[in-house]
C-alpha positions in Angstrom: 15.1 13.9 -12.8 13.5 13.9 -16.3 11.6 16.7 -17.8 8.0 15.7 -19.1 8.1 14.2 -22.7 4.9 14.4 -24.5 5.3 11.5 -26.8 4.0 8.8 -23.9 2.6 10.3 -20.4 0.5 7.9 -20.4 0.8 6.4 -16.3 0.8 2.7 -15.8 -2.3 1.3 -13.3 0.0 0.2 -10.4 1.4 3.8 -10.3 -2.0 5.7 -10.2 -3.3 3.5 -7.7 -0.6 4.0 -5.7 -1.3 8.3 -6.3 -4.8 7.4 -5.4 -4.0 6.1 -2.3 -1.7 8.7 -0.6 -2.9 10.7 1.6 -2.0 13.9 4.1 0.4 13.5 6.5 2.0 10.1 4.2 5.9 10.4 3.7 6.9 9.8 0.0 9.8 8.9 -2.5 9.6 10.0 -6.2 11.7 8.9 -8.8 14.4 7.3 -5.8 15.2 11.2 -5.7 17.7 12.0 -2.8 15.0 14.2 -1.6 11.8 12.7 1.1 8.6 14.3 0.8 6.0 15.3 3.6 2.5 15.3 1.6 1.2 18.2 3.1 -2.2 18.7 1.4 -4.5 16.7 -0.9 -6.7 18.3 -3.6 -9.1 16.1 -5.6 -11.4 18.0 -8.4 -13.7 17.3 -11.1 -13.7 18.9 -14.4 -16.8 20.0 -15.9 -15.5 21.9 -18.8 -16.8 20.0 -21.9 -14.3 21.4 -24.1 -11.4 19.9 -21.5 -10.3 16.7 -22.4 -9.5 16.2 -19.1 -11.9 14.6 -16.5 -10.6 15.1 -12.8 -7.2 15.8 -11.3 -6.2 15.0 -8.1 -2.8 17.6 -6.8 -0.9 16.7 -3.6 1.8 19.1 -2.3 4.7 18.1 -1.7 7.2 19.8 0.9 11.1 18.8 1.6 13.2 21.4 3.5 13.3 24.3 1.4 11.5 22.8 -2.0 7.9 22.8 -2.5 6.3 20.4 -5.9 3.3 19.7 -7.0 2.5 16.0 -7.7 -0.3 15.5 -10.6 -2.5 12.9 -11.2 -4.9 13.9 -14.3 -7.5 11.4 -15.4 -8.8 11.7 -19.2 -11.4 9.0 -19.3 -9.3 6.0 -20.8 -6.0 7.0 -19.7 -4.2 8.8 -16.3 -1.1 11.1 -16.7 1.4 12.0 -13.6 3.6 14.9 -13.5 5.5 16.4 -10.8 5.9 20.2 -11.1 8.7 22.4 -9.4 6.8 25.0 -7.4 9.5 26.8 -5.6 12.8 25.4 -5.2 16.3 26.9 -4.0 17.7 25.3 -7.4 16.8 27.5 -10.2 17.3 24.8 -12.6 14.4 23.1 -11.5 12.3 26.2 -10.4 9.1 26.0 -13.3 9.9 22.7 -14.1 7.6 19.6 -15.3 9.2 16.2 -14.6 7.9 12.8 -15.3 7.4 10.1 -13.2 8.3 6.5 -13.4 8.2 5.5 -9.5 6.6 6.4 -5.7 7.4 4.8 -2.7 5.4 5.1 0.1 7.2 5.4 3.5 5.8 3.3 6.5 5.5 5.5 9.2 4.0 2.4 11.4 5.9 0.4 13.5 4.8 -1.3 16.9 7.6 -0.2 18.9 9.7 3.2 17.9 12.5 4.9 20.1 11.8 8.8 21.8 14.0 11.0 23.4 13.7 11.4 27.0 14.3 15.8 26.4 11.7 17.7 24.3 12.4 16.6 21.0 9.2 15.9 19.4 10.6 13.2 16.8 10.4 9.5 17.3 12.8 7.1 15.5 13.0 3.4 14.2 14.5 1.0 16.9 18.2 0.2 15.9 17.7 -3.9 15.6 21.0 -4.8 17.3 20.8 -2.4 20.1 17.4 -3.3 20.6 18.3 -7.2 20.7 20.3 -6.4 23.8 17.2 -4.2 25.2 19.4 -0.9 24.3 17.1 2.1 22.6 19.2 3.5 19.7 17.7 5.3 16.8 18.0 3.1 13.4 19.5 6.2 11.4 22.5 6.2 13.6 22.2 10.0 14.7 20.8 10.6 17.4 20.6 13.8 19.4 24.1 14.1 21.2 23.9 13.4 25.4 20.2 12.6 24.7 18.5 9.3 26.3 16.2 7.0 24.4 13.6 4.8 25.4 11.4 2.7 23.5 7.4 2.8 23.1 4.8 1.9 21.7 4.1 4.1 18.4 0.4 4.2 18.7 1.5 6.4 22.6 3.4 9.0 20.7 1.8 9.2 17.0 0.9 11.8 15.9 2.1 14.1 18.5 5.8 13.2 17.2 6.5 13.2 13.6 8.8 10.4 12.0 12.5 11.2 11.4 12.7 10.9 7.8 16.3 8.9 7.9 14.7 6.4 10.0 11.9 6.3 7.4 13.9 6.2 4.2 16.7 4.1 4.9 15.5 1.9 7.9 11.7 0.7 5.2 10.7 -1.3 8.1 8.1 -4.0 7.3 5.8 -6.0 9.6 6.5 -9.4 9.9 3.1 -11.9 10.2 2.8 -14.1 12.9 5.1 -17.2 12.0 4.1 -20.6 12.7 5.9 -24.0 13.0 4.6 -26.2 9.7 4.4 -29.3 11.8 2.7 -28.7 15.1 1.4 -24.8 14.2 3.2 -23.7 17.6 3.8 -19.9 17.3 7.8 -18.7 17.1 7.9 -15.5 16.3 6.8 -12.2 14.4 8.7 -8.6 14.1 9.6 -5.9 11.9 12.6 -6.2 9.2 14.5 -3.5 8.4 16.7 -2.9 5.4 15.7 -6.1 3.6 14.8 -7.1 0.3 11.5 -9.0 0.6 11.7 -10.7 -2.7 14.8 -12.8 -1.5 12.9 -14.1 1.5 11.5 -17.7 1.2 10.8 -18.0 4.7 12.6 -18.5 7.9 14.6 -21.2 9.0 13.2 -22.4 12.4 13.5 -24.8 15.0 10.7 -25.4 16.5 10.8 -26.3 20.9 7.3 -28.4 20.6 7.6 -30.7 17.9 11.3 -30.5 17.1 10.7 -29.5 13.3 14.0 -28.1 11.9 13.5 -26.5 8.4 12.0 -23.8 6.4 8.8 -21.6 7.8 7.0 -19.8 5.1 6.9 -16.1 6.2 4.3 -13.1 5.0 4.1 -9.2 5.7 1.8 -7.0 6.4 1.1 -4.5 3.6 
């Protein structure tokens, strides 16, 4: 990560919106770093000191294994500034440092179906799509507990009692596909979840409609 440069620290509006939308319990990636952060606390405070150029600040406490960082969004009235503060890090070169923030990705923890262990582990995984196509329950991360048996269940039956597997959250990156209809007769064709795809590269789905015989591309849209 790059240490903060004081030359131009104004935060882009899209990044401001992202930070403002993050809540406790979210899981995020900052600057494409290898760490996956749990948001464990969110505090927003107004700054009423007339001598202080800052108007308010929103601070997020981030935890990742043995590291604790703080993500800070500060309002100056006419612009925002975002910075990442290393509060407690096993890497002595990071401890106490302040870093620039260029991008934040909020990982989707909600999919219709998840995979859980038959044992006592309180963790859910995303289903491996290839295994699920054959009616089998396997974690998408490929790192299930040895000897454990898994089952597929609805996400709302385990959340928030279970926590999500961070490897699944980070690498599967599921996106819910809204119902796809035949462009000719409007017959429902499919819906589901896409994993490990670049959404910008998807223009539609190639379909063959069993009702009207249409063969071609149907438009697709994705849930936010």
